[in-house]
Each structure stands twice: as structure tokens, then as C-alpha cells.
C-alpha positions in Angstrom: -51.7 45.6 -118.6 -50.7 44.5 -115.2 -53.1 43.3 -112.5 -52.1 41.9 -109.1 -53.8 40.3 -106.2 -52.2 39.4 -102.9 -53.0 37.2 -100.0 -50.9 36.4 -96.9 -50.2 33.0 -95.6 -49.2 33.1 -91.9 -46.9 30.2 -91.3 -46.8 29.7 -87.6 -44.0 27.2 -86.9 -45.2 26.2 -83.4 -44.4 22.5 -83.2 -43.4 20.2 -80.4 -39.7 19.4 -80.2 -40.4 15.7 -80.8 -42.3 16.6 -84.0 -39.4 18.7 -85.3 -36.9 15.9 -84.6 -38.6 13.8 -87.3 -37.4 16.3 -89.9 -34.1 17.5 -88.4 -32.7 16.1 -85.1 -30.5 19.2 -84.6 -33.6 21.5 -84.3 -34.4 21.9 -80.6 -36.5 25.1 -80.7 -39.3 25.3 -83.2 -41.2 28.3 -81.9 -41.0 30.6 -84.9 -43.5 32.9 -86.6 -43.0 33.9 -90.2 -45.0 35.4 -93.1 -45.3 34.3 -96.7 -46.8 36.8 -99.1 -48.2 35.7 -102.4 -48.7 38.1 -105.3 -50.4 36.8 -108.4 -49.1 38.9 -111.3 -51.2 39.0 -114.5 -48.9 40.5 -117.1 -50.8 40.4 -120.4 -51.4 42.2 -123.7 -55.1 41.3 -123.9 -56.4 44.9 -123.8 -53.9 46.1 -126.3 -54.5 43.2 -128.7 -58.3 43.7 -128.5 -58.0 47.4 -129.1 -55.5 47.0 -132.0 -57.0 44.0 -133.9 -60.7 44.6 -133.2 -60.9 48.4 -133.5 -63.8 49.1 -135.8 -67.5 49.5 -135.1 -68.1 46.2 -137.0 -65.7 44.4 -134.5 -67.6 45.4 -131.3 -69.6 42.2 -131.0 -66.5 40.1 -131.7 -64.4 42.0 -129.2 -67.1 41.7 -126.5 -67.6 38.0 -127.1 -63.8 37.4 -126.9 -63.4 39.5 -123.8 -66.2 37.7 -122.1 -64.9 34.2 -123.1 -61.4 35.0 -121.8 -62.4 36.7 -118.5 -61.9 33.5 -116.6 -58.5 32.9 -118.3 -56.8 36.3 -118.0 -57.9 36.9 -114.5 -56.4 38.1 -111.2 -58.6 35.8 -109.2 -57.6 32.5 -107.8 -60.1 29.7 -107.2 -57.7 27.2 -105.8 -54.0 27.1 -104.7 -51.6 24.1 -104.4 -48.6 24.6 -102.2 -45.6 22.3 -101.9 -42.4 22.6 -99.9 -39.4 20.5 -100.8 -36.1 19.4 -99.4 -33.2 21.2 -101.0 -31.1 18.1 -100.9 -31.4 15.5 -103.7 -33.7 13.9 -104.7 -35.6 16.9 -103.3 -38.6 15.1 -101.9 -41.7 16.9 -100.8 -41.8 17.6 -97.1 -45.2 19.4 -96.9 -48.2 19.8 -99.1 -51.3 21.9 -98.8 -54.3 22.5 -101.0 -56.8 25.3 -100.4 -60.0 26.7 -102.0 -59.4 30.4 -102.5 -62.5 31.9 -104.2 -61.3 35.3 -103.1 -58.6 37.9 -103.8 -57.3 37.8 -100.3 -57.2 35.1 -97.7 -55.0 33.9 -94.9 -54.0 30.4 -93.9 -52.1 29.0 -91.0 -49.6 26.3 -91.8 -47.1 24.5 -89.5 -43.5 24.0 -90.8 -40.3 23.4 -89.0 -37.3 25.7 -89.6 -35.0 24.6 -92.4 -34.3 25.3 -96.0 -37.1 24.7 -98.5 -37.8 25.0 -102.2 -41.4 26.1 -102.5 -43.6 25.6 -105.6 -47.1 27.0 -106.0 -49.8 26.4 -108.6 -53.0 28.3 -108.9 -56.3 27.4 -110.7 -55.4 23.8 -111.5 -58.4 22.1 -109.9 -61.0 23.1 -112.5 -58.7 22.6 -115.6 -59.7 19.2 -116.9 -57.2 19.4 -119.8 -54.1 19.8 -117.6 -52.8 17.8 -114.6 -50.3 18.7 -111.9 -48.1 15.6 -112.0 -44.7 14.4 -110.6 -45.2 16.8 -107.7 -43.8 14.4 -105.1 -40.4 15.7 -106.0 -39.3 19.2 -106.9 -37.4 18.5 -110.2 -40.3 16.5 -111.7 -43.2 18.7 -110.7 -44.9 19.8 -113.9 -48.1 20.8 -115.6 -48.9 18.3 -118.3 -51.6 17.8 -120.9 -54.0 15.0 -119.9 -53.4 12.1 -122.3 -56.5 10.9 -124.1 -54.9 8.8 -126.8 -56.3 11.3 -129.4 -54.5 13.7 -131.7 -57.0 16.4 -130.8 -57.2 17.9 -127.4 -59.6 20.5 -125.8 -58.6 24.0 -124.9 -57.5 24.8 -121.4 -60.4 25.9 -119.1 -58.5 28.1 -116.6 -55.6 30.5 -116.5 -52.8 28.7 -114.8 -50.3 30.5 -112.6 -47.1 29.1 -111.0 -44.3 30.2 -108.7 -41.1 28.9 -107.3 -39.2 30.3 -104.3 -36.3 29.2 -102.2 -36.9 29.7 -98.5 -34.6 29.4 -95.5 -36.7 29.5 -92.3 -34.5 30.7 -89.4 -34.9 30.3 -85.7 -36.0 33.3 -83.7 -36.0 35.7 -86.6 -39.0 37.6 -88.0 -39.2 36.7 -91.7 -41.3 37.6 -94.7 -41.1 35.7 -98.0 -42.6 37.3 -101.1 -43.7 34.9 -103.8 -44.9 36.0 -107.2 -47.1 33.8 -109.4 -47.0 34.2 -113.2 -49.3 32.9 -116.0 -48.2 29.7 -117.7 -50.7 29.5 -120.6 -51.9 31.8 -123.3 -54.6 32.2 -126.0 -55.1 32.7 -129.7 -58.2 33.7 -131.7 -59.0 33.6 -135.4 -61.6 36.1 -136.6 -63.1 35.4 -140.1 -65.2 37.7 -142.2 -67.3 35.2 -144.3 -68.1 38.0 -146.8 -71.5 36.3 -147.6 -69.9 33.1 -148.9 -72.1 30.0 -148.5 -70.8 26.9 -146.6 -72.2 24.1 -144.6 -69.7 23.9 -141.7 -66.5 25.3 -140.5 -64.0 23.8 -138.0 -60.9 25.6 -136.7 -57.9 24.0 -134.8 -54.6 25.3 -133.6 -51.3 23.5 -133.3 -47.6 23.9 -132.5 -47.7 24.4 -128.7 -46.0 22.9 -125.6 -47.5 19.9 -123.9 -45.7 20.2 -120.5 -44.4 23.0 -118.2 -41.7 22.2 -115.6 -42.5 24.4 -112.6 -39.1 24.4 -110.9 -37.1 25.7 -113.9 -39.9 27.2 -116.0 -39.1 25.1 -119.1 -41.8 24.0 -121.6 -41.6 20.6 -123.3 -42.8 19.7 -126.8 -43.9 16.3 -128.1 -42.5 15.0 -131.4 -46.1 15.0 -132.8 -47.7 18.3 -131.8 -51.3 17.8 -130.6 -54.1 19.8 -132.3 -56.1 22.1 -130.0 -59.8 22.3 -130.7 -61.0 25.9 -130.8 -64.4 27.1 -129.5 -66.6 29.2 -131.8 -67.9 32.2 -129.9 -71.4 33.7 -130.2 -70.7 37.0 -132.0 -74.4 38.0 -132.4 -74.3 37.5 -136.1 -71.1 39.4 -136.7 -67.8 38.0 -138.0 -66.9 34.4 -137.0 -64.6 34.1 -134.0 -62.7 30.9 -132.9 -60.6 30.8 -129.7 -58.3 28.4 -127.9 -56.3 28.4 -124.7 -53.1 26.4 -124.5 -49.4 26.4 -123.5 -47.0 28.8 -125.5 -45.4 28.0 -128.8 -41.7 27.0 -129.1 -38.9 29.5 -129.1 -37.3 27.7 -132.0 -40.4 27.3 -134.1 -42.2 24.3 -135.4 -40.6 23.6 -138.8 -39.8 20.0 -137.9 -43.3 19.4 -136.5 -45.6 20.7 -139.3 -44.6 21.0 -142.9 -44.9 24.5 -144.5 -44.4 26.0 -147.9 -41.9 28.5 -146.6 -38.3 28.7 -147.8 -35.5 28.4 -145.3 -34.8 31.6 -143.4 -35.3 33.0 -140.0 -37.9 35.5 -141.1 -40.0 32.6 -142.5 -39.9 30.4 -139.4 -43.3 29.1 -138.4 -44.1 29.1 -134.7 -47.7 27.8 -134.7 -50.7 27.3 -137.0 -54.4 27.6 -137.4 -55.9 24.8 -139.4 -59.3 25.7 -140.9 -61.6 23.2 -142.6 -64.6 24.6 -144.5 -67.2 22.2 -145.7 -68.9 23.6 -148.8 -72.5 23.0 -149.9 -71.4 20.3 -152.4 -69.8 18.4 -149.5 -66.2 19.0 -150.4 -63.8 20.3 -147.8 -61.3 23.1 -148.2 -58.3 23.1 -145.9 -56.4 26.3 -145.0 -53.2 26.3 -143.0 -52.4 29.7 -141.5 -48.8 29.6 -140.4 -47.9 32.3 -137.9 -44.4 33.7 -137.9 -44.8 35.3 -134.4 -44.2 33.5 -131.1 -47.0 33.1 -128.7 -45.8 33.5 -125.2 -47.3 32.9 -121.7 -49.8 35.5 -120.8 -50.4 36.6 -124.4 -53.4 36.8 -126.7 -52.8 36.9 -130.4 -55.7 37.6 -132.8 -55.5 36.8 -136.5 -58.0 38.4 -138.8 -59.0 36.7 -142.1 -61.7 36.5 -144.7 -63.3 33.7 -146.7 -62.9 33.2 -150.4 -65.6 31.7 -152.7 -64.0 28.2 -152.4 -64.0 28.2 -148.6 -60.3 29.3 -148.5 -59.2 31.7 -145.8 -56.9 34.6 -146.5 -55.4 37.4 -144.4 -53.5 40.6 -145.1 -51.3 40.0 -142.0 -47.7 39.9 -143.2 -46.7 37.6 -140.3 -49.0 34.8 -141.5 -48.4 32.4 -144.4 -51.3 30.7 -146.2 -51.5 27.2 -147.7 -54.8 26.1 -149.3 -55.9 22.6 -150.3 -59.1 22.4 -152.3 -61.1 19.2 -152.1 -59.1 18.2 -149.0 -59.2 14.5 -148.1 -58.8 13.2 -144.6 -55.5 11.5 -143.8 -51.8 12.3 -143.1 -50.4 13.2 -139.8 -53.6 13.9 -137.9 -57.1 12.5 -137.7 -59.2 15.7 -137.8 -62.6 14.0 -137.9 -64.4 16.2 -140.4 
């Protein structure tokens, strides 16, 4: 599914000659009008994934809950926009910076920039995302979206759909110019749907792990920490139907996560784990069953992946999805690489 919205920023470079000389002494005539068109492109599989994985009458409540939960993530609506214009010469310092509240599909702004070459970076929907910061943005090569450090192994899910763009610009004197900038989604989502099959339990917690912690805006490269953080999922209200847990985060690694989280798989490309769901079911006797669902499918920006499973009589979670490996630990005890906090 592809959804787009567009707004136009009218950049009216009408500056006094003395103001221009602070940037470039060779510029003597700064009376230039040019147009910058932004197009926010939401390229996602969310409709296809919902229709494919939640296709039965019993899935209606789950599908509706998941669609409602993600409507503010997979959206073609911008609440805020951050615009930076950088020098093209090293160290590529920022020359101009603007932040605006959008709250609309279309809006026009007037900015004032002298004519020269720029590298332009744009970020949408960062203001209300408490989990991710825009950092290092005083210079183009270091501008990135990064997980906010809390000193904890476990982090919350992203709260907005993040979009970014990069565009080289050469503003010419006395020439009518239009620059087209397309913003693409930088994060994604995953959901675990569990049919409890009438099994009794006291509590269930679901986490996801194996995802990037930073996104470099200028070169569109994701970075991964040595110890992959664990993302806390949110349980959705499915009106008494199957259980549904969802998280929003950066994508998984292209190379997989074998060195980050141990699995029971043999070596081989077809068995490579890209990310995991970690499920902890507390039974009525107080014991905890841990299930690791190791997914052999990459999770990319703009995507939603839904994994369907069912609960066994010992709180173990199974699935008939051939792209998912299952490791179960009965009477699981806290410890190891991560402090889950059951």
C-alpha cells in the first residue's frame, strides 16, 4: 500500500547583501525565489499482512485492535517537521535549522536562505516520540535518530512513525527552481497473536529483541549495539478474543542476530535468526515458562510482521509458522544476559 501527502515550502531568498556576505562573500545578488516540495511516502505492507495473517472471523477483533493501535504509526500525516540545511564542505556544519508544527497534510512555510550548495536533511514526527531522539544534528554526517538511553536493558516501544529524507540542493542565482524531497519511514512494527486455548495462567509478558538502536539520516545506515536491547510490547484490548502484543522499533539487522542472542539452530543461511519474541508465562503455581520465538525473516522499515501462536498446557508458546524457531524453558529462573523483571 502506498499513501502520500505533500506540502510545499516556499523558500524566498530575499536577503540583504550584507546578510549574504556572512555566508559567502562572492554572493552579491540574493534576490531569488525557489520552491521545495516535500512528499511523505508511506510504503508499507500493513493491509496485506493484516488480511493474510488475521483472515478468519475469529480474528476480526484482533485485526481491528491492531489496526487501531498502529494508525498513528503507519500514517501519512505529519505532526511536526525538523529541517536542517548543511554546508557541503567538511565538516558539513549546519547553516540553517527550522522546526515547525504541521498537524496537517498540507502547509506552506516561508524560509530565507542564501544561494549556495546545501545538503538538506528532514525528519518528521520526532517531537512526540519519547523513546527516540534526534541527536548529532549540528553536523550532517553525525545527524541520527537514536534510542534514548535509560541505563536499562528494557526499552519502550516507539510512539510515532518516524520519517526522514536527504536531498542535495544547489540554489542558483536568478533561476526558478523546484526541489522535490521524499520522506520514507525509518521504523517498523511486529505483533504476536496468541490463542490461549483455554489454558490457565496468572500473567504473561512479551518482549521483542534484535533491532537497531540508531539510524544515520545522511546515509540511511542502521547501527546495532553489542547487547541488543529488549523492547517492551503492549498488550492490546482484543475484546476477549485471542491475545495480541505489539511493539514498534527500528528494523532488524540484514546479517541476522546470531552473535547477539543464542539460538538452538544449526549453522546455515536458512536458519539465520533476525529477531525474536521473548514470552514469559507465569503459571498458577508461580513458576514461569520462557518461550523464545526466533524469526528467520528480516523486519524492514515500513513493515509489519504478525506471528500467530498458541499456548500449551505448561505455558509454552508454539506456532506452525515455518519461519519461526521455538525454544522453551520450563521453570525459568531470572538471570543471564537481560534483567526481564518478571
